[in-house]
C-alpha positions as CSV (number, residue, x, y, z in Angstrom):
1,M,-6.1,23.5,9.5
2,Y,-4.8,24.5,13.0
3,W,-7.1,21.5,14.3
4,L,-5.8,19.1,12.1
5,L,-2.3,20.0,12.8
6,N,-2.4,20.3,16.5
7,S,-5.3,17.8,17.5
8,S,-5.1,14.3,18.1
9,V,-8.3,13.1,16.4
10,G,-7.2,15.9,13.9
11,R,-4.1,14.0,13.1
12,K,-6.0,10.4,12.9
13,L,-8.5,11.9,10.6
14,V,-5.5,13.5,8.0
15,M,-4.2,9.6,8.6
16,S,-7.5,8.1,7.9
17,I,-8.5,9.8,4.9
18,S,-4.9,9.8,3.1
19,G,-5.2,5.8,3.9
20,V,-8.3,5.3,2.1
21,F,-6.7,7.3,-0.6
22,L,-4.3,4.6,-0.5
23,I,-6.6,1.8,-0.4
24,L,-8.3,2.7,-3.4
25,F,-4.8,3.3,-5.4
26,L,-4.1,-0.4,-4.0
27,L,-7.3,-1.7,-5.6
28,F,-6.6,0.3,-9.2
29,H,-3.0,-1.1,-9.3
30,M,-4.1,-4.8,-8.5
31,S,-6.9,-4.6,-10.9
32,M,-4.3,-3.2,-13.6
33,N,-1.5,-6.1,-12.4
34,L,-4.4,-8.7,-12.6
35,T,-4.6,-7.6,-16.2
36,L,-1.4,-8.9,-17.6
37,V,-2.3,-12.0,-16.6
38,F,-5.0,-12.1,-19.5
39,S,-3.7,-10.2,-21.8
40,A,-0.1,-8.5,-22.3
41,E,-1.7,-6.2,-24.7
42,A,-3.9,-5.0,-22.2
43,Y,-1.4,-4.1,-19.7
44,D,0.6,-2.3,-22.4
45,F,-2.0,-0.4,-23.5
46,I,-2.9,1.1,-20.0
47,C,0.8,1.4,-18.7
48,E,0.9,3.7,-22.1
49,L,-2.0,5.5,-21.1
50,L,0.0,6.4,-17.5
51,G,3.4,7.1,-19.2
52,A,4.9,10.7,-19.4
53,N,1.8,12.6,-20.0
54,W,0.2,15.5,-17.6
55,Y,-2.7,13.6,-16.1
56,A,-0.4,10.7,-15.6
57,I,2.2,12.9,-13.7
58,A,0.0,14.9,-11.8
59,G,-1.7,11.6,-10.3
60,T,2.0,10.4,-9.6
61,L,2.6,13.7,-7.5
62,V,-0.9,13.5,-6.0
63,L,-0.1,9.9,-4.9
64,A,3.2,10.8,-3.9
65,G,1.6,13.5,-1.9
66,G,-0.6,10.8,-0.1
67,F,2.3,8.6,0.8
68,V,4.1,11.5,2.1
69,I,1.4,13.0,4.1
70,H,0.6,9.2,5.8
71,I,4.2,8.5,6.6
72,A,4.6,12.0,8.1
73,Y,1.5,11.7,10.1
74,G,2.0,8.0,10.9
75,T,5.5,8.8,12.3
76,W,3.9,11.9,14.7
77,L,1.0,9.7,16.1
78,T,3.7,6.8,16.9
79,L,5.7,8.7,18.5
80,Q,3.0,11.1,20.3
81,N,1.7,7.5,21.4
82,K,4.8,6.0,22.8
83,K,5.6,9.5,24.9
84,A,1.9,9.1,26.2
85,R,2.0,5.2,27.2
86,G,5.6,5.4,28.5
87,A,6.6,1.8,30.1
88,D,2.8,0.7,30.0
89,K,1.9,1.0,26.2
90,Y,-0.5,-1.3,25.1
91,A,-1.6,-2.0,28.6
92,S,-5.3,-1.8,29.3
93,P,-7.9,-1.7,32.0
94,N,-9.5,-5.0,31.2
95,Q,-6.1,-6.4,30.2
96,T,-7.5,-7.2,26.5
97,P,-4.5,-8.2,24.8
98,T,-3.8,-5.9,21.4
99,E,-3.5,-7.6,18.1
100,W,-0.3,-8.0,16.7
101,A,-0.9,-5.8,13.7
102,A,-2.1,-3.0,16.0
103,K,1.1,-3.3,17.9
104,N,3.4,-3.3,15.0
105,M,1.2,-0.8,12.6
106,Y,4.7,1.7,12.1
107,V,7.4,-1.3,11.8
108,L,4.9,-2.8,9.1
109,G,4.7,0.7,7.6
110,L,8.7,0.7,7.4
111,I,8.8,-2.7,5.4
112,I,5.9,-1.4,3.1
113,L,8.1,1.7,2.7
114,L,11.2,-0.1,1.9
115,G,9.3,-2.0,-0.5
116,I,7.8,0.8,-2.1
117,I,11.2,1.8,-3.0
118,V,12.4,-1.4,-4.2
119,H,9.0,-1.3,-6.6
120,L,9.9,2.4,-7.4
121,C,13.4,1.0,-8.8
122,N,12.3,-2.1,-10.6
123,F,9.6,-0.4,-12.8
124,W,8.6,3.5,-12.1
125,Y,12.1,4.6,-12.5
126,K,12.6,2.2,-15.9
127,M,9.4,3.3,-17.4
128,Q,7.8,6.7,-16.6
129,F,10.7,8.5,-14.8
130,K,13.2,7.8,-17.9
131,E,10.6,8.6,-20.3
132,L,9.6,11.9,-18.8
133,L,13.5,12.5,-18.7
134,H,14.2,10.9,-22.3
135,M,16.2,9.0,-20.9
136,E,18.0,5.9,-22.9
137,G,16.9,2.3,-22.0
138,A,13.2,3.8,-20.9
139,V,11.1,0.2,-21.2
140,S,8.0,1.2,-23.5
141,E,6.6,-2.4,-23.0
142,G,5.7,-2.9,-19.4
143,S,4.5,-6.5,-19.9
144,G,7.9,-7.7,-20.7
145,L,9.6,-6.1,-17.4
146,V,6.9,-7.3,-15.1
147,I,7.4,-11.0,-16.5
148,A,10.9,-11.1,-16.8
149,L,11.2,-9.8,-13.3
150,F,8.7,-12.3,-12.0
151,S,10.1,-15.4,-13.9
152,Q,13.0,-14.9,-11.1
153,P,11.7,-16.8,-8.0
154,V,13.8,-14.7,-5.7
155,Y,12.3,-11.4,-7.0
156,S,8.9,-13.2,-6.5
157,V,9.7,-14.3,-2.5
158,V,10.6,-10.5,-1.9
159,Y,7.3,-9.3,-3.5
160,L,5.3,-11.7,-1.7
161,L,6.8,-10.8,2.0
162,W,6.0,-7.1,0.9
163,F,2.2,-8.2,0.1
164,A,2.4,-10.0,3.2
165,A,3.5,-7.2,5.1
166,I,1.0,-4.3,3.3
167,W,-2.1,-7.5,4.5
168,F,-1.1,-6.9,8.2
169,H,-1.4,-3.7,7.9
170,L,-4.6,-3.4,6.1
171,T,-6.3,-5.7,8.3
172,H,-5.9,-2.9,10.9
173,G,-5.4,0.2,9.1
174,I,-8.9,-0.5,6.9
175,W,-11.2,-0.8,10.3
176,S,-9.2,1.9,12.2
177,A,-10.0,4.6,9.6
178,F,-13.5,4.0,9.5
179,Q,-13.7,4.1,13.4
180,T,-12.0,7.2,13.1
181,L,-14.1,8.8,10.3
182,G,-16.9,8.0,13.1
183,I,-18.4,4.6,12.2
184,S,-17.6,2.7,15.8
185,N,-20.4,1.2,17.9
186,K,-21.0,-2.4,19.2
187,T,-22.8,-3.9,16.0
188,W,-20.4,-2.0,13.4
189,F,-17.1,-2.9,15.1
190,P,-16.8,-6.7,14.4
191,R,-18.4,-5.8,10.9
192,L,-15.8,-3.5,10.3
193,Q,-12.8,-6.2,11.2
194,L,-14.7,-8.9,8.9
195,I,-14.7,-6.5,6.1
196,S,-11.1,-5.2,6.8
197,N,-9.9,-8.7,6.8
198,I,-12.1,-9.4,3.6
199,V,-10.7,-6.3,1.7
200,A,-7.4,-7.3,2.8
201,T,-7.3,-10.6,1.5
202,L,-8.7,-9.6,-1.4
203,I,-5.8,-7.1,-2.4
204,M,-2.8,-9.5,-1.2
205,I,-4.3,-12.3,-3.4
206,G,-4.6,-10.1,-6.4
207,F,-1.2,-8.8,-6.2
208,A,0.3,-12.5,-5.6
209,V,-1.4,-14.0,-8.7
210,V,1.2,-12.2,-10.5
211,P,4.6,-12.9,-9.3
212,V,3.3,-16.3,-8.5
213,Y,1.7,-17.0,-11.7
214,F,4.9,-16.0,-13.7
215,T,7.2,-17.8,-11.6
216,L,5.6,-20.8,-12.2
217,L,5.1,-20.3,-15.6
218,S,8.9,-19.7,-15.7
219,F,9.2,-23.6,-14.4
220,F,7.7,-24.8,-18.1
């Protein structure tokens, strides 16, 4: 435990594991969202399963814990790296340019965090939170809420910008996580970068389909 808190390698390991956990959640959430394009009834059924019941609440707490750990360790590592590099941050002996996403991971993380707050206010607060506290106005059919929100082009554009930030964050974060976990050599490094780009792109497209679909539908 001491090693995970006080070692740079340990902190990166925690960051990587929490990141992989959040990627798995994104894949689940993306799949759930895509269900709405094909069947509002199926989407509402999933929402009902994930309502104010013990396993959904436990899952929400675990997920929140994963986000807090990832953000806390990301902030810690960023400050540590900034202090270590000083005025020569991102400089390298062979002058190899550092990819844009790698240099802006923390800024991208902050944009993603703001997007999460907006997302929680638009959906989680009106659904699970209000249902949990037996508040008036709790939404029982999530499909109607999603369709109404993404029928407004402004919201769709905001969400698409958020997904773009997630894409940049993931393109660097996925291969970096596997590199920290020990999968890193001349053979696997380019493969991991390719896999990261593919997975990040699939996640972004999967999430983007819903707002784009219902925004276009609202015009017809």
